[in-house]
C-alpha positions as CSV (number, residue, x, y, z in Angstrom):
1,M,20.9,-7.1,12.0
2,P,22.7,-3.7,12.8
3,T,21.0,-0.4,13.2
4,S,22.6,0.6,10.1
5,F,22.7,-1.7,6.6
6,S,27.0,-1.8,6.2
7,R,28.0,-1.4,2.6
8,T,29.7,-4.5,1.0
9,R,32.0,-4.5,-1.9
10,G,33.2,-7.2,-5.0
11,V,32.6,-10.5,-5.6
12,R,31.2,-12.9,-3.0
13,L,31.9,-16.4,-2.4
14,T,27.6,-16.7,-1.9
15,D,27.4,-15.0,-5.6
16,L,29.5,-17.5,-7.3
17,A,27.6,-20.2,-5.8
18,R,24.6,-18.8,-6.6
19,L,25.7,-18.5,-10.4
20,A,26.7,-21.8,-10.6
21,A,23.4,-22.9,-8.9
22,A,21.8,-21.0,-11.5
23,W,24.0,-22.5,-14.4
24,A,23.3,-25.9,-13.3
25,A,19.4,-25.4,-13.1
26,S,19.5,-23.7,-16.4
27,T,21.5,-26.8,-18.2
28,V,19.1,-29.3,-16.5
29,A,16.4,-27.2,-17.4
30,L,17.5,-26.9,-21.4
31,I,18.4,-31.1,-20.9
32,V,14.4,-31.7,-19.6
33,T,13.2,-29.0,-22.7
34,G,15.3,-31.1,-25.2
35,A,13.2,-34.2,-23.7
36,L,9.7,-32.7,-24.3
37,L,10.1,-30.7,-27.5
38,P,10.6,-31.9,-30.5
39,G,12.8,-30.2,-32.9
40,F,15.3,-29.2,-30.1
41,S,18.3,-31.5,-29.7
42,A,21.8,-31.6,-28.2
43,S,24.6,-34.0,-29.2
44,S,25.8,-34.1,-25.7
45,W,24.6,-32.8,-22.3
46,W,27.7,-30.7,-22.8
47,A,26.5,-28.4,-25.3
48,Y,23.6,-28.1,-23.1
49,A,25.8,-26.6,-20.4
50,A,27.3,-24.8,-22.9
51,V,24.1,-23.0,-24.2
52,A,23.2,-22.1,-21.2
53,A,26.9,-20.5,-19.8
54,A,26.5,-18.7,-23.3
55,A,22.7,-17.5,-22.9
56,G,24.4,-16.1,-19.4
57,I,27.0,-14.2,-20.9
58,V,24.6,-13.1,-24.1
59,G,22.1,-12.1,-21.1
60,L,24.8,-10.1,-19.7
61,V,25.4,-8.0,-23.1
62,L,22.0,-7.9,-24.5
63,R,19.7,-7.5,-21.7
64,P,20.4,-3.9,-20.7
65,A,20.3,-2.4,-24.3
66,L,16.9,-4.4,-24.5
67,V,15.5,-2.9,-21.3
68,E,16.6,0.7,-22.1
69,I,15.1,0.2,-25.5
70,S,11.8,-0.9,-23.2
71,A,11.5,1.5,-20.8
72,R,11.9,4.7,-23.5
73,V,9.5,3.0,-26.0
74,G,6.7,2.1,-23.6
75,W,5.4,-0.4,-21.7
76,L,3.8,-2.4,-24.8
77,A,8.0,-2.9,-25.6
78,V,8.7,-3.8,-21.6
79,L,5.3,-6.8,-22.1
80,L,7.3,-7.7,-25.7
81,I,10.4,-7.9,-23.6
82,A,9.2,-10.5,-21.1
83,F,7.8,-12.5,-23.6
84,G,10.1,-12.7,-26.5
85,G,13.3,-11.0,-24.5
86,Q,14.9,-14.4,-22.9
87,A,13.7,-16.3,-26.2
88,L,16.2,-14.1,-28.6
89,I,18.8,-14.5,-25.8
90,M,18.6,-18.2,-25.9
91,Y,18.2,-18.0,-29.8
92,V,21.5,-16.2,-30.0
93,A,23.3,-18.5,-27.5
94,I,21.8,-21.4,-29.5
95,L,23.4,-20.1,-33.0
96,L,27.1,-19.5,-30.7
97,V,27.1,-23.0,-29.6
98,P,27.8,-26.1,-31.8
99,G,26.1,-29.2,-31.7
100,V,22.5,-27.9,-30.8
101,E,19.9,-28.5,-33.2
102,S,16.9,-25.9,-33.3
103,T,14.7,-23.7,-35.6
104,G,13.8,-20.2,-35.0
105,W,9.9,-21.3,-33.5
106,T,11.6,-24.1,-31.4
107,A,14.1,-21.6,-29.6
108,L,11.2,-19.3,-28.4
109,A,9.4,-22.1,-27.1
110,A,12.7,-23.8,-26.0
111,S,13.1,-20.5,-23.5
112,W,9.6,-21.0,-22.7
113,V,9.9,-24.3,-21.4
114,S,13.0,-24.1,-20.1
115,A,12.0,-21.1,-18.3
116,V,9.0,-22.9,-17.1
117,V,11.4,-25.9,-15.8
118,G,14.1,-23.7,-14.4
119,T,11.4,-21.9,-12.2
120,L,10.2,-25.1,-11.0
121,I,13.7,-26.8,-10.1
122,S,14.2,-23.1,-8.8
123,W,11.3,-23.5,-6.5
124,A,12.2,-27.0,-5.6
125,T,15.6,-26.4,-4.3
126,T,14.8,-23.1,-2.5
127,A,12.2,-24.2,-0.6
128,G,10.1,-21.6,-2.6
129,S,12.2,-18.7,-1.7
130,D,12.9,-15.5,-3.2
131,D,16.4,-16.1,-3.7
132,G,15.8,-15.6,-8.0
133,M,14.4,-12.0,-7.2
134,I,16.9,-10.9,-4.6
135,T,19.9,-12.2,-6.8
136,S,19.0,-10.3,-9.8
137,L,18.0,-7.2,-8.1
138,A,21.1,-7.5,-6.2
139,G,23.5,-7.9,-8.7
140,R,21.9,-4.8,-10.2
141,A,22.6,-2.8,-7.1
142,R,26.6,-3.8,-6.7
143,R,26.4,-1.9,-9.8
144,Q,26.0,1.3,-7.8
145,D,26.3,5.0,-8.5
146,A,28.6,7.5,-6.8
147,V,27.3,9.7,-4.2
148,P,29.1,13.0,-3.4
149,D,28.0,12.7,0.5
150,P,28.4,9.0,1.0
151,E,29.5,10.0,4.9
152,V,25.8,11.1,5.0
153,D,23.4,8.1,6.6
154,G,20.4,7.1,4.3
155,V,17.4,6.4,5.9
156,L,14.6,3.6,4.2
157,F,10.9,4.5,5.6
158,V,9.0,1.2,4.6
159,Q,5.3,1.8,5.5
160,L,3.4,-1.3,6.3
161,D,-0.3,-0.1,5.5
162,G,-2.8,-0.7,8.3
163,V,-0.8,-3.4,10.5
164,P,-2.1,-2.8,14.4
165,F,0.6,-3.2,16.7
166,P,-0.7,-5.7,19.0
167,V,-1.1,-8.0,15.6
168,L,3.0,-7.2,14.7
169,H,3.8,-7.9,18.5
170,W,1.8,-11.3,18.3
171,A,3.8,-11.9,15.4
172,V,7.0,-11.4,16.9
173,Q,5.8,-13.5,20.4
174,S,5.0,-16.5,17.7
175,G,8.1,-16.1,15.3
176,A,5.7,-15.3,12.3
177,V,8.0,-12.7,11.4
178,P,11.8,-14.2,11.9
179,H,13.5,-10.4,10.5
180,I,12.1,-8.2,12.7
181,R,12.1,-11.1,15.8
182,R,15.5,-11.3,14.8
183,W,16.4,-7.7,14.8
184,L,14.6,-6.6,17.9
185,A,16.3,-9.3,20.1
186,S,19.6,-8.5,18.9
187,G,18.8,-5.0,20.7
188,E,19.7,-3.0,18.0
189,Y,15.9,-2.3,16.9
190,A,13.2,-1.0,18.9
191,V,9.8,-1.3,18.5
192,R,6.9,0.6,20.3
193,E,3.1,1.5,19.4
194,W,1.8,5.2,18.1
195,T,-1.9,7.0,18.3
196,P,-3.2,8.2,14.5
197,Q,-5.4,11.1,14.9
198,L,-8.9,10.5,14.0
199,P,-9.9,9.8,11.0
200,C,-7.2,6.9,11.0
201,T,-6.8,6.2,7.5
202,T,-4.0,6.4,5.3
203,P,-4.3,10.0,3.7
204,A,-4.4,11.5,7.0
205,S,-1.6,9.2,8.1
206,Q,0.4,9.9,4.7
207,L,-0.3,13.4,5.0
208,G,0.8,13.8,8.3
209,I,3.9,11.6,8.0
210,L,4.9,13.1,4.6
211,H,3.8,16.7,5.0
212,G,3.7,17.1,8.9
213,T,-0.2,18.4,8.8
214,V,-3.4,16.5,9.4
215,D,-5.7,19.5,8.8
216,G,-8.6,19.5,6.4
217,I,-8.2,15.2,5.6
218,P,-11.7,14.3,7.7
219,A,-11.6,11.2,6.4
220,F,-10.7,8.4,3.2
221,R,-13.6,10.8,1.3
222,W,-15.6,13.8,2.3
223,Y,-17.9,16.1,1.0
224,D,-16.1,19.0,0.2
225,R,-17.8,22.3,0.2
226,E,-15.8,24.4,-1.4
227,L,-15.8,22.3,-4.5
228,N,-19.4,21.3,-4.2
229,R,-18.2,17.4,-4.9
230,V,-16.9,14.5,-2.8
231,L,-13.3,14.2,-2.7
232,V,-11.3,10.3,-2.7
233,A,-7.9,10.7,-1.7
234,N,-7.0,7.8,-3.5
235,R,-8.0,9.5,-7.1
236,P,-5.1,11.1,-8.5
237,A,-7.0,14.2,-9.5
238,D,-8.3,14.4,-5.7
239,A,-5.0,13.9,-4.1
240,R,-3.2,16.4,-6.6
241,V,-6.0,18.7,-4.9
242,I,-5.4,17.9,-1.6
243,E,-1.7,18.2,-1.6
244,E,-1.6,21.5,-3.5
245,R,-3.4,22.5,-0.4
246,H,-1.2,21.4,2.1
247,S,2.3,21.1,1.0
248,T,4.9,23.8,2.2
249,G,7.9,22.6,0.2
250,Q,9.5,21.6,3.5
251,G,7.7,17.8,3.3
252,L,9.9,14.9,4.9
253,L,11.1,14.0,1.6
254,C,12.3,17.4,0.1
255,D,16.0,17.0,0.9
256,D,17.0,14.0,-1.9
257,G,14.2,12.0,-1.3
258,V,11.4,9.8,-3.1
259,S,8.0,8.9,-2.8
260,I,7.0,5.2,-3.7
261,S,3.6,3.6,-4.0
262,N,2.1,6.9,-1.8
263,L,-0.9,9.0,-2.0
264,F,1.2,12.0,-1.6
265,T,4.7,13.1,-2.6
266,G,6.0,14.0,0.9
267,D,7.6,17.1,-1.3
268,A,9.9,14.6,-3.0
269,P,12.0,15.9,-6.1
270,R,11.0,12.5,-7.7
271,S,8.1,10.2,-7.2
272,L,6.6,6.9,-8.6
273,L,3.8,5.0,-8.1
274,T,2.3,8.4,-6.2
275,M,-1.1,8.8,-6.3
276,S,-1.2,13.0,-6.1
277,R,1.4,12.9,-9.2
278,V,-0.1,10.1,-11.6
279,E,-2.1,13.0,-13.6
280,V,1.2,15.5,-13.7
281,R,3.6,13.1,-15.3
282,R,2.0,10.1,-16.8
283,G,4.4,7.5,-17.9
284,S,7.5,6.8,-15.7
285,T,10.5,6.1,-17.7
286,Q,12.5,5.1,-14.3
287,T,9.6,2.8,-13.2
288,R,9.5,1.1,-16.6
289,R,13.1,0.5,-16.4
290,A,13.4,-1.0,-12.7
291,F,10.5,-3.2,-13.8
292,A,12.1,-4.4,-16.8
293,W,15.3,-5.1,-15.5
294,F,13.1,-7.8,-13.5
295,F,10.8,-8.7,-16.0
296,A,14.0,-9.2,-18.4
297,S,15.6,-12.0,-16.0
298,P,15.5,-15.5,-17.4
299,N,12.7,-16.3,-14.1
300,G,11.4,-12.7,-13.5
301,F,8.1,-12.8,-15.8
302,M,7.7,-16.3,-15.2
303,R,7.7,-15.3,-11.2
304,S,5.2,-12.5,-11.5
305,L,2.8,-14.9,-13.7
306,T,2.8,-17.9,-11.1
307,R,2.6,-15.4,-8.1
308,T,-0.2,-13.5,-9.6
309,V,-2.2,-16.7,-11.0
310,G,-1.3,-18.3,-7.7
311,E,-2.9,-15.4,-5.6
312,I,-6.0,-15.4,-7.5
313,I,-6.6,-19.1,-6.7
314,K,-5.8,-19.1,-3.5
315,E,-8.1,-15.8,-2.5
316,R,-10.9,-18.0,-4.2
317,W,-9.9,-21.1,-2.2
318,Q,-9.6,-19.2,1.0
319,A,-12.9,-17.5,0.4
320,R,-14.8,-20.7,0.1
321,R,-13.5,-22.0,3.2
322,Q,-14.6,-19.0,5.3
323,V,-18.1,-19.7,3.8
324,K,-17.7,-23.7,4.8
325,R,-16.1,-22.9,8.1
326,D,-19.2,-20.3,8.3
327,L,-16.6,-18.0,10.1
328,D,-17.9,-14.6,11.9
329,P,-17.3,-12.3,11.1
330,R,-16.8,-12.4,7.2
331,V,-17.9,-10.6,4.4
332,H,-18.4,-12.1,0.5
333,R,-15.4,-12.2,-1.4
334,D,-15.7,-11.6,-5.3
335,W,-13.7,-12.0,-8.3
336,T,-12.5,-8.4,-8.5
337,F,-10.9,-8.4,-5.0
338,A,-9.0,-11.8,-5.8
339,L,-7.7,-9.6,-9.0
340,L,-7.1,-6.5,-6.9
341,R,-5.2,-8.8,-4.5
342,A,-3.2,-10.2,-7.1
343,V,-1.8,-7.2,-8.6
344,T,-1.6,-5.8,-4.6
345,N,0.7,-9.0,-3.2
346,G,2.2,-9.9,-6.7
347,I,2.5,-7.1,-9.3
348,L,3.0,-4.4,-7.1
349,R,4.8,-5.7,-4.1
350,D,7.4,-7.3,-7.0
351,L,7.6,-3.0,-8.7
352,N,7.8,-1.6,-5.0
353,T,10.8,-3.8,-4.2
354,A,12.0,-3.3,-7.6
355,L,12.2,0.4,-7.5
356,V,13.6,0.6,-4.0
357,A,16.7,-1.3,-5.5
358,E,17.1,1.1,-8.3
359,E,16.8,4.0,-5.4
360,L,19.0,2.3,-3.2
361,R,21.5,1.8,-5.9
362,R,21.4,5.4,-6.7
363,G,22.2,6.3,-3.1
364,T,18.7,8.2,-2.7
365,K,18.9,9.8,0.7
366,C,15.6,9.3,2.0
367,I,13.3,6.6,0.6
368,Y,9.6,5.8,1.5
369,V,7.9,3.1,0.1
370,D,4.3,2.2,0.9
371,Y,3.5,-1.6,0.8
372,V,-0.1,-2.4,1.0
373,D,-0.2,-6.3,1.1
374,Y,-1.6,-7.1,4.9
375,D,-4.1,-4.1,5.0
376,E,-6.1,-5.2,1.6
377,I,-6.4,-8.7,2.8
378,A,-7.5,-8.1,6.5
379,H,-9.8,-5.5,5.1
380,H,-11.7,-8.8,3.4
381,A,-10.5,-11.4,5.2
382,G,-9.7,-10.4,8.9
383,M,-7.1,-9.2,10.9
384,F,-5.9,-12.7,12.0
385,R,-7.1,-14.8,9.6
386,P,-4.3,-17.1,8.1
387,E,-4.3,-15.4,4.6
388,S,-3.6,-12.1,6.3
389,L,-1.1,-13.3,8.5
390,A,0.8,-14.9,5.5
391,A,0.6,-11.3,4.0
392,L,2.5,-10.4,7.3
393,D,5.3,-12.9,6.7
394,G,5.5,-12.2,3.1
395,L,6.0,-8.0,4.0
396,D,8.5,-9.7,6.6
397,R,10.4,-11.4,3.9
398,T,10.6,-8.2,2.0
399,L,11.7,-6.3,4.6
400,G,14.8,-8.9,4.8
401,F,15.3,-8.3,0.8
402,L,15.5,-4.7,1.4
403,A,18.5,-5.2,4.0
404,Q,20.3,-7.3,1.7
405,L,20.1,-4.9,-0.8
406,A,21.2,-1.7,1.3
407,G,24.0,-3.7,1.9
408,S,25.2,-3.4,-1.6
409,A,24.5,0.8,-1.3
410,P,27.4,3.6,-1.7
411,R,26.0,4.8,1.4
412,R,24.5,3.6,4.8
413,Y,20.8,3.2,5.2
414,R,18.9,2.9,8.4
415,L,15.9,1.5,8.1
416,V,12.3,2.6,9.8
417,V,9.5,0.7,9.6
418,L,6.2,2.0,10.4
419,S,2.2,1.8,9.6
420,D,0.0,4.7,9.2
421,H,-2.9,3.0,11.0
422,G,-4.1,0.0,12.3
423,Q,-7.4,-2.2,11.8
424,S,-10.3,-3.5,13.5
425,Q,-13.0,-5.8,12.4
426,G,-16.8,-6.9,12.7
427,T,-19.9,-7.6,10.5
428,P,-20.4,-4.5,8.3
429,F,-23.0,-2.5,9.2
430,A,-25.5,-3.2,6.3
431,D,-25.2,-6.7,7.1
432,R,-26.0,-6.8,10.9
433,Y,-29.0,-4.6,10.3
434,G,-30.4,-4.5,7.1
435,Q,-29.6,-1.2,6.0
436,T,-26.7,0.8,5.3
437,L,-26.3,4.3,6.8
438,G,-27.5,6.1,3.9
439,D,-30.9,4.1,4.2
440,L,-31.0,5.0,7.8
441,C,-30.6,8.6,7.2
442,E,-33.1,8.7,4.3
443,E,-35.5,6.9,6.8
444,L,-34.8,9.5,9.8
445,I,-34.8,12.1,7.4
446,H,-37.7,11.3,5.1
447,E,-35.8,12.6,2.2
448,H,-33.0,10.6,-0.6
449,V,-29.5,11.2,0.8
450,Q,-26.5,10.8,-1.9
451,N,-24.7,7.3,-0.6
452,V,-21.2,6.9,-0.9
453,D,-20.1,3.5,0.6
454,A,-18.4,1.8,-2.1
455,S,-14.9,0.3,-0.7
456,V,-12.3,1.6,-3.6
457,E,-9.3,1.5,-1.4
458,G,-7.9,-1.4,-3.7
459,L,-9.2,0.2,-7.2
460,G,-6.9,3.0,-6.2
461,R,-3.8,1.2,-5.6
462,A,-4.2,-0.7,-9.2
463,D,-5.3,2.9,-10.5
464,S,-2.2,4.4,-9.6
465,I,-0.3,1.5,-11.9
466,A,-2.2,2.1,-14.4
467,G,-1.7,6.1,-14.5
468,D,1.7,5.8,-13.6
469,I,2.5,3.6,-16.8
470,A,0.4,5.8,-19.2
471,A,2.9,7.3,-21.7
472,G,2.3,8.2,-25.5
473,G,1.6,5.9,-28.0
474,M,-0.6,2.6,-28.5
475,T,0.7,1.9,-24.7
476,G,-0.1,5.0,-23.3
477,K,-4.0,4.6,-24.7
478,L,-4.4,1.0,-23.7
479,A,-3.0,2.1,-20.3
480,E,-5.1,5.5,-20.2
481,R,-8.6,3.4,-20.9
482,A,-7.5,1.2,-18.1
483,D,-6.9,4.2,-15.6
484,E,-10.2,5.9,-16.9
485,A,-12.1,2.9,-16.1
486,L,-10.9,2.7,-12.5
487,T,-11.4,6.4,-11.9
488,K,-14.9,6.0,-13.2
489,A,-15.7,3.0,-10.9
490,Q,-14.4,5.3,-7.7
491,Q,-16.7,8.4,-8.7
492,T,-19.7,9.1,-7.0
493,P,-22.8,8.1,-7.9
494,A,-25.1,10.3,-10.4
495,P,-27.9,12.2,-8.4
496,R,-31.3,10.4,-7.9
497,T,-34.2,12.5,-10.0
498,S,-37.3,12.9,-8.6
499,G,-39.0,12.6,-11.8
500,P,-38.8,12.3,-15.6
501,G,-36.2,15.3,-16.8
502,D,-36.4,16.4,-13.0
503,A,-33.0,16.4,-11.7
504,A,-32.8,17.2,-8.1
505,E,-29.7,17.1,-6.1
506,E,-29.8,15.3,-3.0
507,P,-30.1,17.6,0.4
508,V,-27.6,15.4,2.2
509,V,-24.3,13.7,1.8
510,V,-23.8,10.1,3.5
511,L,-20.2,8.7,3.4
512,G,-18.7,5.8,5.1
513,S,-14.9,5.4,5.7
514,G,-14.4,2.2,7.7
515,N,-16.8,2.3,11.0
516,L,-16.4,6.2,10.6
517,G,-19.7,7.8,8.6
518,L,-19.9,11.3,8.1
519,V,-23.1,13.3,7.3
520,Y,-23.3,16.3,5.4
521,V,-25.7,18.7,4.7
522,R,-24.9,20.1,0.8
523,G,-23.8,23.5,0.6
524,N,-21.1,26.2,1.7
525,R,-21.5,26.4,5.3
526,R,-21.2,23.9,8.1
527,W,-24.5,22.9,10.2
528,T,-24.7,23.0,13.7
529,L,-26.5,20.1,16.3
530,Q,-29.3,23.0,16.4
531,D,-29.4,23.6,12.7
532,L,-29.7,19.7,12.0
533,E,-32.4,19.3,15.0
534,G,-34.8,22.2,13.6
535,E,-34.2,20.8,10.0
536,W,-34.8,17.4,10.6
537,P,-35.8,16.6,14.4
538,A,-35.4,12.9,14.2
539,L,-32.1,12.6,12.6
540,I,-29.8,12.8,15.9
541,P,-31.6,11.3,18.2
542,G,-32.4,8.2,15.8
543,L,-28.8,7.7,14.9
544,A,-27.7,8.1,18.5
545,G,-30.4,5.9,19.9
546,H,-29.3,3.0,16.9
547,P,-27.7,-0.3,18.2
548,G,-25.4,-0.1,15.4
549,V,-24.3,3.7,16.5
550,G,-21.8,4.2,19.5
551,F,-22.1,8.2,19.1
552,V,-23.0,11.1,17.1
553,A,-20.5,14.4,17.0
554,G,-20.9,17.8,16.3
555,I,-20.8,21.4,17.1
556,D,-23.7,23.5,18.6
557,D,-24.4,27.0,17.9
558,D,-21.7,28.5,20.8
559,G,-19.0,26.2,18.6
560,R,-18.6,23.6,21.4
561,A,-17.9,20.4,20.3
562,W,-20.6,17.1,21.6
563,A,-20.9,13.3,21.5
564,I,-24.2,12.4,21.4
565,G,-25.0,8.8,22.7
566,S,-28.4,7.0,23.2
567,R,-28.1,7.1,27.2
568,G,-25.9,10.6,27.2
569,R,-23.7,13.0,25.9
570,V,-20.9,14.2,27.0
571,N,-19.1,18.1,26.3
572,I,-16.1,17.3,24.9
573,A,-13.6,20.5,25.4
574,S,-14.9,20.3,28.9
575,G,-15.6,16.9,30.1
576,E,-19.0,17.7,31.3
577,V,-21.0,14.4,31.2
578,E,-25.1,14.2,30.5
579,G,-26.0,11.0,31.7
580,A,-23.9,8.5,30.6
581,D,-20.9,9.3,28.5
582,P,-20.7,7.6,25.3
583,L,-17.0,7.9,24.8
584,A,-16.4,5.4,28.2
585,L,-15.6,2.7,25.6
586,F,-13.1,4.2,23.1
587,G,-10.0,4.7,25.2
588,P,-8.9,7.7,27.2
589,H,-7.7,9.3,23.9
590,A,-10.7,10.0,22.5
591,A,-12.2,13.2,23.9
592,R,-8.3,14.5,22.7
593,V,-9.0,13.0,18.9
594,L,-12.6,13.5,18.1
595,L,-12.2,17.4,19.8
596,R,-9.4,17.8,17.5
597,A,-11.0,16.5,14.5
598,L,-14.4,18.6,15.0
599,M,-12.7,21.5,15.5
600,H,-11.5,21.6,11.6
601,P,-13.4,23.5,9.0
602,E,-13.4,20.9,7.0
603,A,-15.6,18.4,9.4
604,P,-18.6,17.0,8.4
605,D,-21.5,18.6,10.0
606,L,-22.1,15.3,11.8
607,Y,-19.8,12.3,12.4
608,V,-21.1,9.0,13.2
609,N,-19.2,6.1,14.8
610,S,-20.3,2.6,14.9
611,T,-20.1,0.6,18.4
612,V,-17.4,-1.5,20.0
613,D,-17.7,-4.5,21.3
614,P,-16.8,-4.4,24.7
615,V,-15.9,-8.0,24.8
616,T,-14.8,-9.2,20.8
617,N,-13.8,-5.6,20.3
618,D,-15.9,-5.8,17.3
619,V,-16.9,-2.6,15.2
620,G,-19.3,-2.4,12.3
621,A,-18.2,-0.7,9.1
622,F,-20.1,1.6,7.1
623,E,-18.5,0.1,3.9
624,G,-18.6,-3.5,3.0
625,L,-15.7,-4.6,4.5
626,V,-14.7,-7.1,7.7
627,G,-11.5,-5.2,8.3
628,S,-11.9,-1.8,8.6
629,H,-10.2,1.8,9.7
630,G,-11.4,5.3,10.1
631,G,-13.1,5.9,13.4
632,L,-12.7,4.6,17.0
633,G,-12.9,1.1,18.8
634,G,-10.8,-1.9,18.6
635,W,-7.0,-1.6,17.2
636,Q,-7.3,0.7,14.2
637,D,-5.4,3.7,15.9
638,R,-2.7,1.5,17.5
639,A,0.2,1.6,14.6
640,V,3.4,0.4,14.8
641,L,7.1,2.1,14.8
642,L,10.2,0.3,14.4
643,G,13.5,1.9,14.2
644,P,17.0,1.9,15.3
645,A,17.4,1.6,19.2
646,D,19.4,4.9,19.7
647,L,17.1,7.1,17.6
648,M,14.1,5.1,19.5
649,A,15.6,6.3,22.9
650,G,14.6,10.1,22.4
651,L,10.8,9.3,21.9
652,P,8.7,11.2,23.7
653,E,6.4,9.6,25.7
654,R,3.5,9.5,23.8
655,I,2.9,10.0,20.1
656,E,-0.3,11.2,18.8
657,G,-1.2,12.3,15.6
658,A,0.9,11.6,12.3
659,D,1.8,15.3,12.7
660,E,3.6,14.7,15.6
661,L,5.2,11.6,14.2
662,H,6.6,14.1,11.4
663,R,8.6,16.1,13.9
664,V,10.2,12.7,15.3
665,L,11.1,11.4,12.1
666,V,12.6,15.0,10.5
667,A,14.7,15.0,13.8
668,W,16.0,11.1,12.9
669,L,16.8,12.4,9.5
670,E,18.8,15.1,11.0
671,A,20.6,13.0,13.1
672,C,21.7,11.0,10.2
673,G,23.3,14.1,8.6
674,Q,20.4,15.3,6.3
675,R,18.3,18.3,6.2
676,T,21.5,20.7,7.2
677,A,21.2,23.2,4.5
678,A,20.0,26.6,5.6
679,A,16.8,26.1,4.1
680,F,15.6,24.0,6.5
681,R,16.9,25.8,9.7
682,D,15.1,29.2,8.6
């Protein structure tokens, strides 16, 4: 694998071979269809072969028009094309070829039966590979746009969400990720780990990577003192607020870049399936057009349908297998997660790849795309479970697809693969101790608290799809209803009432973000350790002394940051320890990243971090997740950076914080010939 993707031109022998194989498979599928379907027959097998050839030619002529119409009308039209477009093409082909008998409805049925048979033939002859998809996308990619500066290298940033460096390192050694292994073995690519900031979450890391700052993001969700409500980073309205507060117009993607399936735009001129832009521009014609090309192909819709159903079946079987084998740690995996897994590992992966293929065809200078497959499954199954590693292998195949697609682009592309954070695992806090962090706080302060600990990360991904496809008309209304339902599922619960008609807001807000808990006293000021001790004397010692809590952290009246454990405390800035150091088990970087997080004005009144088992590396999430990230402990703060060896050679000794990684990536863009305008140098 070269450090940049070489450009290819013209028709290749492999293209002709694939075309012949597709024609043969279509012919066999039609013959089988004729045997299965009454009312559909031909005088000879040559007639079936002629129909297969005619369908291919008619598709070349008719499919572009169908795609463009459906992209402009809306997603209802895309679905109609998926269901009936190939039938229309088949019917036209049947009319053009003599010797074939069929009625209108049998043409429709024949197109579906032949699509199913053709998919089965393709699956059997390619050992379950995804050649059909990549061939379809590559064929469109070769119809590339001209670019004014082909001498400038493009950069394709691929985020493998939540993949820990040790997991990827093990996968490379075991041969489980053959493309990455091959690239590293060639010596032209290199990999190393970087250390995310606290919190180890996608919002903080993506804001840092794309916008160059990690300020103002204390967790995945937090109580905003200015707005007097909880912000959830993967809700479109909240993501927009966060980006508007921190965008300078000089983000990673501001120079002819595109953001695909991220939380924030990186100041890209265009963004697709990006959370912070969903509410600004509902309904992306480009998103519909790219996916319509895939859906309108003979096996595209069938691929997505079978993969989606397959993911649901696999998830239910694997969930039951965990219970049968009594694996520990584990969490209950319900039908909601099965559906979300089908979205993230089926439709969303294909949609992301189709959108990246379109941007490669256009020659977009820098592309940043987030694949969430591994992260979503590891949350519910665990880091090293077979289903999680299978998702990682699927991501490796996707990287191979993207490399192949980039070979047909109008400019050279350089590949950068990174993760935004790692992952840790363990039995959730509530499962182990029989109470949530909110319950524990209520017990210690003898008051109700607003407890927010439902896992909503996967819902946010589905929300981005529902929001981005929403357009006018009936399609828009249907999508907006789905979007509204998902948004309601992520909203914070309504306050409890102390009596009939007497609505009383709880004074304390408790949130879970992986194994990092946040405690806020409602209002517009930050409470110090002395304030909390004066109001609720049992709160800090009760939390610090709990067997599931590793430490609590806050600032005192003098602005000094402290971490407090069951057997001692440490002045984080000076390193002065009273008793036992509660940060000793969390690594040498723990004091640095915790101090930085505590000094942000948006930090909670108390951070609460779970314990970490020194033998198993287990943590206890304050959400219902077996795999988690957010705080300290385990591998959640060990992330991946893989790139061309010549660029990797100039890295600093340590990369700590996504904002530092942002500066590294900007330097790489400059080395590739991007960001040379005077506006970037000022």
